PQR file of N, CA, C, O and H, with PARSE charges and radii, in Angstrom:
ATOM      1  N   MET A   1    -101.893 145.102  63.622 -0.4000 1.5000
ATOM      2  CA  MET A   1    -103.381 146.158  63.157 -0.0000 2.0000
ATOM      3  C   MET A   1    -103.992 146.106  61.634  0.5500 1.7000
ATOM      4  O   MET A   1    -104.169 147.009  60.817 -0.5500 1.4000
ATOM      5  N   ILE A   2    -104.243 144.708  61.573 -0.4000 1.5000
ATOM      6  CA  ILE A   2    -104.600 144.106  61.105 -0.0000 2.0000
ATOM      7  C   ILE A   2    -105.402 145.252  60.135  0.5500 1.7000
ATOM      8  O   ILE A   2    -104.700 145.356  59.129 -0.5500 1.4000
ATOM      9  H   ILE A   2    -104.100 143.974  62.237  0.4000 1.0000
ATOM     10  N   TYR A   3    -106.323 145.958  60.039 -0.4000 1.5000
ATOM     11  CA  TYR A   3    -107.100 147.542  59.694 -0.0000 2.0000
ATOM     12  C   TYR A   3    -105.621 148.099  58.725  0.5500 1.7000
ATOM     13  O   TYR A   3    -105.746 148.204  57.505 -0.5500 1.4000
ATOM     14  H   TYR A   3    -106.893 145.873  60.855  0.4000 1.0000
ATOM     15  N   SER A   4    -104.841 148.287  59.113 -0.4000 1.5000
ATOM     16  CA  SER A   4    -103.940 148.902  57.718 -0.0000 2.0000
ATOM     17  C   SER A   4    -103.252 148.148  57.411  0.5500 1.7000
ATOM     18  O   SER A   4    -102.241 148.781  57.110 -0.5500 1.4000
ATOM     19  H   SER A   4    -104.739 148.202  60.104  0.4000 1.0000
ATOM     20  N   ARG A   5    -103.067 147.131  57.258 -0.4000 1.5000
ATOM     21  CA  ARG A   5    -102.993 145.425  55.919 -0.0000 2.0000
ATOM     22  C   ARG A   5    -104.179 145.865  55.305  0.5500 1.7000
ATOM     23  O   ARG A   5    -104.054 146.248  54.142 -0.5500 1.4000
ATOM     24  H   ARG A   5    -103.889 146.616  57.503  0.4000 1.0000
ATOM     25  N   PHE A   6    -105.629 145.912  55.955 -0.4000 1.5000
ATOM     26  CA  PHE A   6    -106.104 145.683  54.796 -0.0000 2.0000
ATOM     27  C   PHE A   6    -106.828 146.780  53.912  0.5500 1.7000
ATOM     28  O   PHE A   6    -107.237 146.517  52.781 -0.5500 1.4000
ATOM     29  H   PHE A   6    -105.731 145.601  56.900  0.4000 1.0000
ATOM     30  N   ILE A   7    -106.954 147.973  54.476 -0.4000 1.5000
ATOM     31  CA  ILE A   7    -106.694 149.685  54.154 -0.0000 2.0000
ATOM     32  C   ILE A   7    -105.607 149.635  52.940  0.5500 1.7000
ATOM     33  O   ILE A   7    -106.066 149.878  51.824 -0.5500 1.4000
ATOM     34  H   ILE A   7    -106.622 148.186  55.395  0.4000 1.0000
ATOM     35  N   GLU A   8    -103.925 149.284  53.057 -0.4000 1.5000
ATOM     36  CA  GLU A   8    -103.048 149.499  52.256 -0.0000 2.0000
ATOM     37  C   GLU A   8    -103.329 148.319  50.884  0.5500 1.7000
ATOM     38  O   GLU A   8    -103.039 148.464  49.697 -0.5500 1.4000
ATOM     39  H   GLU A   8    -103.553 149.086  53.964  0.4000 1.0000
ATOM     40  N   GLU A   9    -103.853 147.395  51.428 -0.4000 1.5000
ATOM     41  CA  GLU A   9    -104.475 146.366  50.048 -0.0000 2.0000
ATOM     42  C   GLU A   9    -105.463 146.807  49.292  0.5500 1.7000
ATOM     43  O   GLU A   9    -105.522 146.422  48.124 -0.5500 1.4000
ATOM     44  H   GLU A   9    -104.089 147.277  52.393  0.4000 1.0000
ATOM     45  N   ALA A  10    -106.414 147.687  49.803 -0.4000 1.5000
ATOM     46  CA  ALA A  10    -107.385 148.008  49.035 -0.0000 2.0000
ATOM     47  C   ALA A  10    -107.109 148.934  48.583  0.5500 1.7000
ATOM     48  O   ALA A  10    -107.995 149.228  47.781 -0.5500 1.4000
ATOM     49  H   ALA A  10    -106.366 148.001  50.751  0.4000 1.0000
ATOM     50  N   VAL A  11    -105.953 150.038  48.604 -0.4000 1.5000
ATOM     51  CA  VAL A  11    -105.447 151.128  48.220 -0.0000 2.0000
ATOM     52  C   VAL A  11    -104.994 150.559  47.284  0.5500 1.7000
ATOM     53  O   VAL A  11    -105.519 150.827  46.203 -0.5500 1.4000
ATOM     54  H   VAL A  11    -105.233 149.800  49.256  0.4000 1.0000
ATOM     55  N   ARG A  12    -104.083 149.757  47.295 -0.4000 1.5000
ATOM     56  CA  ARG A  12    -103.400 149.104  45.735 -0.0000 2.0000
ATOM     57  C   ARG A  12    -104.203 148.224  44.645  0.5500 1.7000
ATOM     58  O   ARG A  12    -103.780 147.811  43.565 -0.5500 1.4000
ATOM     59  H   ARG A  12    -103.656 149.540  48.173  0.4000 1.0000
ATOM     60  N   TRP A  13    -105.383 148.065  45.180 -0.4000 1.5000
ATOM     61  CA  TRP A  13    -106.279 147.415  44.587 -0.0000 2.0000
ATOM     62  C   TRP A  13    -106.869 148.768  43.593  0.5500 1.7000
ATOM     63  O   TRP A  13    -107.112 148.718  42.388 -0.5500 1.4000
ATOM     64  H   TRP A  13    -105.727 148.401  46.057  0.4000 1.0000
ATOM     65  N   ARG A  14    -107.005 149.954  44.508 -0.4000 1.5000
ATOM     66  CA  ARG A  14    -107.437 151.064  43.309 -0.0000 2.0000
ATOM     67  C   ARG A  14    -106.720 151.821  43.006  0.5500 1.7000
ATOM     68  O   ARG A  14    -107.029 152.760  42.273 -0.5500 1.4000
ATOM     69  H   ARG A  14    -106.807 149.994  45.488  0.4000 1.0000
ATOM     70  N   PHE A  15    -105.924 151.692  43.330 -0.4000 1.5000
ATOM     71  CA  PHE A  15    -104.619 152.037  42.180 -0.0000 2.0000
ATOM     72  C   PHE A  15    -104.842 151.610  41.057  0.5500 1.7000
ATOM     73  O   PHE A  15    -105.289 152.250  40.106 -0.5500 1.4000
ATOM     74  H   PHE A  15    -105.673 150.929  43.925  0.4000 1.0000
ATOM     75  N   LEU A  16    -104.465 150.204  41.107 -0.4000 1.5000
ATOM     76  CA  LEU A  16    -103.947 149.045  39.833 -0.0000 2.0000
ATOM     77  C   LEU A  16    -105.312 149.315  38.919  0.5500 1.7000
ATOM     78  O   LEU A  16    -105.248 149.561  37.715 -0.5500 1.4000
ATOM     79  H   LEU A  16    -104.102 149.685  41.880  0.4000 1.0000
ATOM     80  N   ASP A  17    -106.285 149.252  39.504 -0.4000 1.5000
ATOM     81  CA  ASP A  17    -107.730 149.783  38.729 -0.0000 2.0000
ATOM     82  C   ASP A  17    -107.789 151.000  37.878  0.5500 1.7000
ATOM     83  O   ASP A  17    -108.159 151.222  36.725 -0.5500 1.4000
ATOM     84  H   ASP A  17    -106.337 149.052  40.483  0.4000 1.0000
ATOM     85  N   GLN A  18    -107.250 151.777  38.938 -0.4000 1.5000
ATOM     86  CA  GLN A  18    -106.916 153.246  37.667 -0.0000 2.0000
ATOM     87  C   GLN A  18    -105.994 153.523  37.261  0.5500 1.7000
ATOM     88  O   GLN A  18    -106.090 154.487  36.502 -0.5500 1.4000
ATOM     89  H   GLN A  18    -106.949 151.596  39.874  0.4000 1.0000
ATOM     90  N   THR A  19    -104.860 153.070  37.403 -0.4000 1.5000
ATOM     91  CA  THR A  19    -103.884 152.404  36.059 -0.0000 2.0000
ATOM     92  C   THR A  19    -104.472 152.170  35.144  0.5500 1.7000
ATOM     93  O   THR A  19    -104.393 152.972  34.213 -0.5500 1.4000
ATOM     94  H   THR A  19    -104.782 152.287  38.020  0.4000 1.0000
ATOM     95  N   ILE A  20    -105.384 150.886  34.989 -0.4000 1.5000
ATOM     96  CA  ILE A  20    -105.535 149.997  34.134 -0.0000 2.0000
ATOM     97  C   ILE A  20    -106.951 150.534  33.257  0.5500 1.7000
ATOM     98  O   ILE A  20    -107.058 150.072  32.121 -0.5500 1.4000
ATOM     99  H   ILE A  20    -105.448 150.234  35.745  0.4000 1.0000
ATOM    100  N   THR A  21    -108.121 151.558  33.772 -0.4000 1.5000
ATOM    101  CA  THR A  21    -108.784 152.471  33.426 -0.0000 2.0000
ATOM    102  C   THR A  21    -107.837 153.697  32.472  0.5500 1.7000
ATOM    103  O   THR A  21    -108.231 154.155  31.399 -0.5500 1.4000
ATOM    104  H   THR A  21    -108.034 151.933  34.695  0.4000 1.0000
ATOM    105  N   GLU A  22    -106.389 154.113  33.227 -0.4000 1.5000
ATOM    106  CA  GLU A  22    -106.412 155.197  32.381 -0.0000 2.0000
ATOM    107  C   GLU A  22    -105.274 154.683  31.652  0.5500 1.7000
ATOM    108  O   GLU A  22    -104.398 155.540  31.535 -0.5500 1.4000
ATOM    109  H   GLU A  22    -106.069 153.741  34.098  0.4000 1.0000
ATOM    110  N   ALA A  23    -104.958 153.429  31.057 -0.4000 1.5000
ATOM    111  CA  ALA A  23    -104.215 153.073  30.164 -0.0000 2.0000
ATOM    112  C   ALA A  23    -105.359 152.635  29.275  0.5500 1.7000
ATOM    113  O   ALA A  23    -105.276 153.537  28.441 -0.5500 1.4000
ATOM    114  H   ALA A  23    -105.670 152.733  31.153  0.4000 1.0000
ATOM    115  N   ARG A  24    -106.249 151.974  28.915 -0.4000 1.5000
ATOM    116  CA  ARG A  24    -107.360 151.460  28.520 -0.0000 2.0000
ATOM    117  C   ARG A  24    -107.727 152.418  27.378  0.5500 1.7000
ATOM    118  O   ARG A  24    -107.705 152.362  26.149 -0.5500 1.4000
ATOM    119  H   ARG A  24    -106.317 151.241  29.593  0.4000 1.0000
ATOM    120  N   GLU A  25    -108.148 153.512  28.505 -0.4000 1.5000
ATOM    121  CA  GLU A  25    -108.633 155.129  27.499 -0.0000 2.0000
ATOM    122  C   GLU A  25    -107.365 155.558  26.793  0.5500 1.7000
ATOM    123  O   GLU A  25    -107.337 155.736  25.575 -0.5500 1.4000
ATOM    124  H   GLU A  25    -108.166 153.557  29.504  0.4000 1.0000
ATOM    125  N   GLY A  26    -106.431 155.704  27.498 -0.4000 1.5000
ATOM    126  CA  GLY A  26    -105.177 155.941  26.163 -0.0000 2.0000
ATOM    127  C   GLY A  26    -105.038 155.302  24.773  0.5500 1.7000
ATOM    128  O   GLY A  26    -104.351 155.902  23.947 -0.5500 1.4000
ATOM    129  H   GLY A  26    -106.454 155.559  28.488  0.4000 1.0000
ATOM    130  N   PHE A  27    -105.667 154.053  24.409 -0.4000 1.5000
ATOM    131  CA  PHE A  27    -105.162 152.996  23.764 -0.0000 2.0000
ATOM    132  C   PHE A  27    -106.622 153.009  22.702  0.5500 1.7000
ATOM    133  O   PHE A  27    -106.690 152.744  21.502 -0.5500 1.4000
ATOM    134  H   PHE A  27    -106.225 153.566  25.080  0.4000 1.0000
ATOM    135  N   GLU A  28    -107.507 153.344  23.485 -0.4000 1.5000
ATOM    136  CA  GLU A  28    -109.175 153.351  22.899 -0.0000 2.0000
ATOM    137  C   GLU A  28    -109.062 153.601  21.480  0.5500 1.7000
ATOM    138  O   GLU A  28    -109.622 152.784  20.749 -0.5500 1.4000
ATOM    139  H   GLU A  28    -107.453 153.559  24.460  0.4000 1.0000
ATOM    140  N   ASP A  29    -108.389 154.662  20.892 -0.4000 1.5000
ATOM    141  CA  ASP A  29    -108.737 154.900  19.570 -0.0000 2.0000
ATOM    142  C   ASP A  29    -107.512 154.077  18.511  0.5500 1.7000
ATOM    143  O   ASP A  29    -107.537 154.151  17.282 -0.5500 1.4000
ATOM    144  H   ASP A  29    -107.934 155.326  21.485  0.4000 1.0000
ATOM    145  N   MET A  30    -106.597 153.394  19.223 -0.4000 1.5000
ATOM    146  CA  MET A  30    -105.525 152.961  18.341 -0.0000 2.0000
ATOM    147  C   MET A  30    -106.302 151.609  17.634  0.5500 1.7000
ATOM    148  O   MET A  30    -106.979 150.759  18.212 -0.5500 1.4000
ATOM    149  H   MET A  30    -106.577 153.334  20.221  0.4000 1.0000
ATOM    150  N   ALA A  31    -106.126 151.662  16.871 -0.4000 1.5000
ATOM    151  CA  ALA A  31    -106.011 150.490  15.514 -0.0000 2.0000
ATOM    152  C   ALA A  31    -105.461 148.794  16.248  0.5500 1.7000
ATOM    153  O   ALA A  31    -104.279 148.605  16.537 -0.5500 1.4000
ATOM    154  H   ALA A  31    -105.576 152.353  16.402  0.4000 1.0000
ATOM    155  N   LEU A  32    -106.726 147.527  16.488 -0.4000 1.5000
ATOM    156  CA  LEU A  32    -106.108 146.660  17.356 -0.0000 2.0000
ATOM    157  C   LEU A  32    -104.941 146.276  16.525  0.5500 1.7000
ATOM    158  O   LEU A  32    -104.025 145.795  17.192 -0.5500 1.4000
ATOM    159  H   LEU A  32    -107.686 147.680  16.254  0.4000 1.0000
ATOM    160  N   GLY A  33    -104.676 146.377  14.960 -0.4000 1.5000
ATOM    161  CA  GLY A  33    -103.404 145.995  14.461 -0.0000 2.0000
ATOM    162  C   GLY A  33    -101.757 146.481  15.319  0.5500 1.7000
ATOM    163  O   GLY A  33    -100.711 145.890  15.588 -0.5500 1.4000
ATOM    164  H   GLY A  33    -105.420 146.768  14.418  0.4000 1.0000
ATOM    165  N   ALA A  34    -102.307 147.885  15.513 -0.4000 1.5000
ATOM    166  CA  ALA A  34    -101.408 148.863  15.928 -0.0000 2.0000
ATOM    167  C   ALA A  34    -100.883 148.675  16.776  0.5500 1.7000
ATOM    168  O   ALA A  34     -99.688 148.808  17.042 -0.5500 1.4000
ATOM    169  H   ALA A  34    -103.157 148.365  15.294  0.4000 1.0000
ATOM    170  N   LEU A  35    -102.163 148.145  17.634 -0.4000 1.5000
ATOM    171  CA  LEU A  35    -102.016 147.597  19.149 -0.0000 2.0000
ATOM    172  C   LEU A  35    -101.403 146.250  19.223  0.5500 1.7000
ATOM    173  O   LEU A  35    -100.963 146.000  20.345 -0.5500 1.4000
ATOM    174  H   LEU A  35    -103.133 148.037  17.418  0.4000 1.0000
ATOM    175  N   ASP A  36    -101.288 145.547  18.562 -0.4000 1.5000
ATOM    176  CA  ASP A  36    -100.787 144.420  18.862 -0.0000 2.0000
ATOM    177  C   ASP A  36     -99.467 144.311  18.562  0.5500 1.7000
ATOM    178  O   ASP A  36     -98.650 143.677  19.228 -0.5500 1.4000
ATOM    179  H   ASP A  36    -101.646 145.751  17.651  0.4000 1.0000
ATOM    180  N   VAL A  37     -99.231 144.972  17.483 -0.4000 1.5000
ATOM    181  CA  VAL A  37     -97.484 145.421  17.206 -0.0000 2.0000
ATOM    182  C   VAL A  37     -96.844 145.970  18.712  0.5500 1.7000
ATOM    183  O   VAL A  37     -96.035 145.363  19.414 -0.5500 1.4000
ATOM    184  H   VAL A  37     -99.895 145.487  16.942  0.4000 1.0000
ATOM    185  N   LEU A  38     -97.420 147.206  18.957 -0.4000 1.5000
ATOM    186  CA  LEU A  38     -97.132 147.762  20.140 -0.0000 2.0000
ATOM    187  C   LEU A  38     -96.331 146.602  21.729  0.5500 1.7000
ATOM    188  O   LEU A  38     -95.324 146.486  22.428 -0.5500 1.4000
ATOM    189  H   LEU A  38     -98.077 147.698  18.387  0.4000 1.0000
ATOM    190  N   ILE A  39     -97.917 145.929  21.455 -0.4000 1.5000
ATOM    191  CA  ILE A  39     -98.136 145.047  22.556 -0.0000 2.0000
ATOM    192  C   ILE A  39     -96.442 143.689  22.177  0.5500 1.7000
ATOM    193  O   ILE A  39     -95.557 143.477  23.006 -0.5500 1.4000
ATOM    194  H   ILE A  39     -98.735 146.023  20.887  0.4000 1.0000
ATOM    195  N   GLY A  40     -96.509 143.040  20.740 -0.4000 1.5000
ATOM    196  CA  GLY A  40     -95.695 142.355  20.824 -0.0000 2.0000
ATOM    197  C   GLY A  40     -94.213 142.932  20.747  0.5500 1.7000
ATOM    198  O   GLY A  40     -93.264 142.151  20.812 -0.5500 1.4000
ATOM    199  H   GLY A  40     -97.228 143.211  20.066  0.4000 1.0000
ATOM    200  N   LYS A  41     -94.025 144.249  20.615 -0.4000 1.5000
ATOM    201  CA  LYS A  41     -92.431 144.691  20.802 -0.0000 2.0000
ATOM    202  C   LYS A  41     -91.900 145.069  22.393  0.5500 1.7000
ATOM    203  O   LYS A  41     -90.726 145.174  22.750 -0.5500 1.4000
ATOM    204  H   LYS A  41     -94.796 144.883  20.563  0.4000 1.0000
ATOM    205  N   ALA A  42     -93.174 145.247  23.266 -0.4000 1.5000
ATOM    206  CA  ALA A  42     -92.586 145.524  24.423 -0.0000 2.0000
ATOM    207  C   ALA A  42     -92.783 144.569  25.578  0.5500 1.7000
ATOM    208  O   ALA A  42     -92.606 144.753  26.782 -0.5500 1.4000
ATOM    209  H   ALA A  42     -94.128 145.162  22.976  0.4000 1.0000
ATOM    210  N   VAL A  43     -93.378 143.021  24.616 -0.4000 1.5000
ATOM    211  CA  VAL A  43     -93.035 141.581  25.222 -0.0000 2.0000
ATOM    212  C   VAL A  43     -91.311 141.277  25.119  0.5500 1.7000
ATOM    213  O   VAL A  43     -90.380 141.063  25.897 -0.5500 1.4000
ATOM    214  H   VAL A  43     -93.522 142.871  23.637  0.4000 1.0000
ATOM    215  N   THR A  44     -91.511 141.390  23.811 -0.4000 1.5000
ATOM    216  CA  THR A  44     -89.849 141.103  23.492 -0.0000 2.0000
ATOM    217  C   THR A  44     -88.756 141.685  23.894  0.5500 1.7000
ATOM    218  O   THR A  44     -87.664 141.134  24.033 -0.5500 1.4000
ATOM    219  H   THR A  44     -92.266 141.563  23.179  0.4000 1.0000
ATOM    220  N   ALA A  45     -89.226 143.722  24.249 -0.4000 1.5000
ATOM    221  CA  ALA A  45     -87.806 144.040  24.695 -0.0000 2.0000
ATOM    222  C   ALA A  45     -88.041 143.311  26.415  0.5500 1.7000
ATOM    223  O   ALA A  45     -86.938 143.004  26.865 -0.5500 1.4000
ATOM    224  H   ALA A  45     -90.113 144.170  24.136  0.4000 1.0000
ATOM    225  N   ALA A  46     -89.082 143.023  27.307 -0.4000 1.5000
ATOM    226  CA  ALA A  46     -89.029 142.728  28.360 -0.0000 2.0000
ATOM    227  C   ALA A  46     -88.429 141.258  28.746  0.5500 1.7000
ATOM    228  O   ALA A  46     -88.102 140.813  29.846 -0.5500 1.4000
ATOM    229  H   ALA A  46     -89.978 143.273  26.941  0.4000 1.0000
ATOM    230  N   ARG A  47     -88.403 140.670  27.463 -0.4000 1.5000
ATOM    231  CA  ARG A  47     -87.536 139.381  27.691 -0.0000 2.0000
ATOM    232  C   ARG A  47     -86.215 139.381  27.421  0.5500 1.7000
ATOM    233  O   ARG A  47     -85.326 138.573  27.687 -0.5500 1.4000
ATOM    234  H   ARG A  47     -88.669 141.032  26.569  0.4000 1.0000
ATOM    235  N   GLN A  48     -86.226 140.641  26.727 -0.4000 1.5000
ATOM    236  CA  GLN A  48     -84.627 140.587  26.882 -0.0000 2.0000
ATOM    237  C   GLN A  48     -84.130 140.227  28.165  0.5500 1.7000
ATOM    238  O   GLN A  48     -84.789 140.202  29.205 -0.5500 1.4000
ATOM    239  H   GLN A  48     -86.949 141.298  26.511  0.4000 1.0000
ATOM    240  N   PRO A  49     -82.635 139.883  27.994 -0.5600 1.5000
ATOM    241  CA  PRO A  49     -82.017 140.261  29.013  0.2800 2.0000
ATOM    242  C   PRO A  49     -81.295 141.724  29.794  0.5500 1.7000
ATOM    243  O   PRO A  49     -80.580 142.521  29.185 -0.5500 1.4000
ATOM    244  N   ALA A  50     -81.484 141.783  30.530 -0.4000 1.5000
ATOM    245  CA  ALA A  50     -80.510 143.389  31.440 -0.0000 2.0000
ATOM    246  C   ALA A  50     -78.950 143.208  30.296  0.5500 1.7000
ATOM    247  O   ALA A  50     -78.433 142.337  29.597 -0.5500 1.4000
ATOM    248  H   ALA A  50     -82.064 141.137  31.026  0.4000 1.0000
ATOM    249  N   ALA A  51     -78.746 144.392  30.621 -0.4000 1.5000
ATOM    250  CA  ALA A  51     -77.515 145.186  29.584 -0.0000 2.0000
ATOM    251  C   ALA A  51     -76.303 144.973  30.548  0.5500 1.7000
ATOM    252  O   ALA A  51     -75.185 145.379  30.233 -0.5500 1.4000
ATOM    253  H   ALA A  51     -79.167 145.100  31.189  0.4000 1.0000
TER
END
């Protein structure tokens, strides 16, 4: 069923687009410096080996 795969992929892309839009809206009032710090902390935490 090629159509079902196509639809599934389209839904995934739409979901990703909505998630990104919501994230941007959630941080739009945050100062750029504070956002950089927050992103830096998240990247550092993601790079830590799992306990």
